[in-house]
N, C-alpha and C positions, 0 to 999 in steps of 0.2 A: 503494499499499499504506500503510495506516494505521500510526502509530509502533509500537502494540503488536504488530501482525502482523509487521513489520519485525524488531522484537527477537526474536520466538519464532523467526523464519526463520534469524536469525543464530545463535542459540542451538542450533537444531537441526542447522545446518551444523557448528559447532564440535564437537558431539557425535559426529556421524557421522564428521568428520576425526579425532577421537581414536579412535573404533572402528576406523576404517581402518587406522590405524597399529598398533593392538593386534592386529588379524587378519591382518596381512601374514604370509605364511608364514615369512619369515626371522625375524620378531619371535617367533612362535610356537615356532619351532625353537630360538631363544635362550632362551627362558622354560623349555622343556623341558629344554635343557642343563644348567640350574642346578637343576631342581626335585629336591625330596626326595621320598621315598616318602609324604609326608604329604598331598600335593596334586598334581593334574594341571594343566598349563598352561591347558587350557580352562576348568577351574573358576576358576583365578586370574583369567583374563581375563573371565569372567562377573562376578565379584565386583567387579572393579575398575570395569567398565561400570556396575554397579548403583550404585556410590558417585557416578556423574554424577547420578543422580537425587535422591540425598540431598543432594548439594552442587553445584549447577549451575555453580559457579565453576570446578570441577575440568575441565569440558571446555574451558574457554578456556586451561588451562595448556599449556605447551608440550609436544608429542608426546614429544620426549626425557625430560622429567621423568616422565611417565605411565608410559612403558615402564620407566624406572629403577626406579620404585615396584613395578611387577609382577615386575620381576626380584627384587627385594628379597623381596617376599612369597613368591615361588616358592622361593627359595634357603633361606628360613627356614621354609617350609611354614606360614606363619601367614596367617589371614584377615583382610583389611581390613573395618572397619566394625563392625556391630552386636555381635559377640562381644567386642570390646575388646582383640583380639590385637594389632592394628596400625591405623594410620590413613593416609589421605593428606590432607595439609593445604595448601590453596593459599596461596602467598606469594610476593611479589615478591623476586627475587634480586638484590641490589645488586651482586653479582659478574658479572651476566649482563644488563646494560643494563636492571635493573629489570624483567625480564620476568616474568609470572605462571608460577610453576613448583609442581608437585605435591611435597609433601616427605613423605618415609617417616617415620613415628614409630611407635615401639612403644608397645603398650599395658601396663598392668601385668599383664593375664592372659596376654599374650604372653611376658612375661619369666618368669611362672610355668611356662608350658607348656615353654619352653625348658630351664628348669632341671630339670623333671621328666624331660626326654627324657634327660638325662644319666645317669639312674638312679642318682644319687649321693645323693638325698634321700629320707628317709621322709615328710617334708611341708614345705612352705614356703607360708608365708601372711602376709597383711598386713592391718591394719585402722587406720582414723582414730579418734582420740580426740576427743569432742565436750567441750564445757566442762562439761556437767552429769554426765559419766560418773565412775565411781570408777576411778581409776588410780593405780598405784604400781609402782615397780621399783627394782632395785638392780643395779649391776654388780659384778664381782669375784668372790671365792671362795664367797660365798654368794648369787649372782646369782638373781634372781627376777623375774617380771612378773606383775601381776594387773591384769585389765582387766575391769570390770563395767559394760557399758552401761546408761544410765537408761532402763528400759522404759516410763516414763511421758512421755517427751520426744516432743513432735510438732513438725512443721514445722521440722525442724533447718535451718539455714542454712549454706552454705560458711563464713560469718564465724564460726560456732560452732566450727570445727575448730582445736584447740590444739595437735595433735600427731599423729603417726603411728608405726606400728612394723611391723616385719616379724620373723617368727620362722621358723627353718628348723631342721630335725633331720637331720643326715647319717646315712646307715646306718652302723651300728656305732658311732655316738657314744653316750656314757652319758647325756647331756642336750641339749636343744636350744640354739641360738644365737640372741640376738635383739639388735636395735638400735632405739632410740627416736630420732625426729628432731623436733624442735620446730617451730612454725609459722614462726618466723623462718627457720630453716634450709630449709624447703620454700619459703619466698618468694625466699630467695637463690638456690636451685636454679631456681626459675621465672624469675627475671629473666635469667638466663644464657641462657635458651632464645629462639631466633629467633621462636617462635610462641607467646610468652608470653601475647599478647593475642587469642588465636584458637584454634580448634580444641578438642582435650581439656582444655586448661588452663581454658577459659572454660566449656565445655559438661559436662565430666566431672571437675570439680575433686577430689572424694573420690578417684577412681581414680588421678588423678595423684599425689595425695599417697602413695598406697599404692605406687605405681611408684617414686617418689623413696625411700621406706622400703626397697624391695627392691634398689634400686640401692645403697644405703648398705650393706646387709648383705652384698652380693656382694663388697664389698672385703675381707671377712673369711672368705670361704669359697672352696674350689676353683672355678674357673670353666671351664666346658666350652667346647669350640671354638665351638659354636653361639651361646652367650651372648656370647662375646667378637666374634664375627662380627657378630651383630646390634648390639652397642653401637658397633662401628666404622662400620657403614653408617648408623646413626642419627647419630652425630656428624657424620659427612660431609655427610649430607643436611641437617643443621641449619645447617651453614656454608655450604651452597650449592654444595659441591664433590664431590657424588656423581657419578660417571662410569660409562661401560660398562666401562672398564679395571677397575672393581672387581668385576667379574664375569667375569674372565678374557677369553678371545679371543671375544667376541660381536661380530657385524657386522650392524647393522641400518640402515645408512645409508639404503638404498633405500626402507625404510618410512617414513622422515621426510618424504619427498616424494611417497607414494604418494595419489594423489588419488581421491576417491569418483566413479568414473566408470561408465557403463553397461557397459563392456567387465568390470568385476568385479563386476557385479550392481547397480551403483547402491546408492542407500540401501536399496531393498527387499532387495537381496542381503545387505546388512550385517544388517538385521533378522533375515533368516532363519537367518543363520550364527550369530548369537548368541541368537536368540529374545528380543530386546528390543524395547520399544515404540518 
């Protein structure tokens, strides 16, 4: 077998091993047990498998970490990937022999979705501010915020972002609340993340600036149980400490050693079960 064919075969085996773990009946049962009304277990699994194609390194992550991400998506009712609700980021865990693990990370749209579900807000929104925008604000009794993006700007770069802000209007409140964060504050927040040099911080920097602004404003607002749960899961995952215990009494040990065999349909059976290539 030539080197390229061998590499492809290894990648395919890793992908099917990950799919085998996810489609184990006990794992599906665990995902269903924590699922909300917003998403079925089957859809979560399909979305997770779809992420393997967008980022092949995910298939090389430990089955435990992939299942943990699926449980987090299911419990929060957030879709991983393209919608920007949440992400799976492959990263070596220094607390687990430097094994490659999938890390659960919230997206800024996921934060907004969770806040809206609380039904406490008229609206919540975030924006980045570029160097050539018109922007001014003031806190205090005469608080105001005015942002006028420059319509003539083209080819803006991440390096042109100077700040970000989030604005939220609670139901029944007389006026909205807002917080502004500087580029320095954004960079400091990024440095604290274990995935500062990969994933959304690199690929979707403006969105992560918005997420950071929303995280800042949440400290001034009432927090729903869903938002608090999401933040706790993300923090544990970022530290490499997310575990099955964080999802109650789920038992999936047998799925972690479940091989792709002809008795369970082999790779063809897995393809048919999830309708994946």
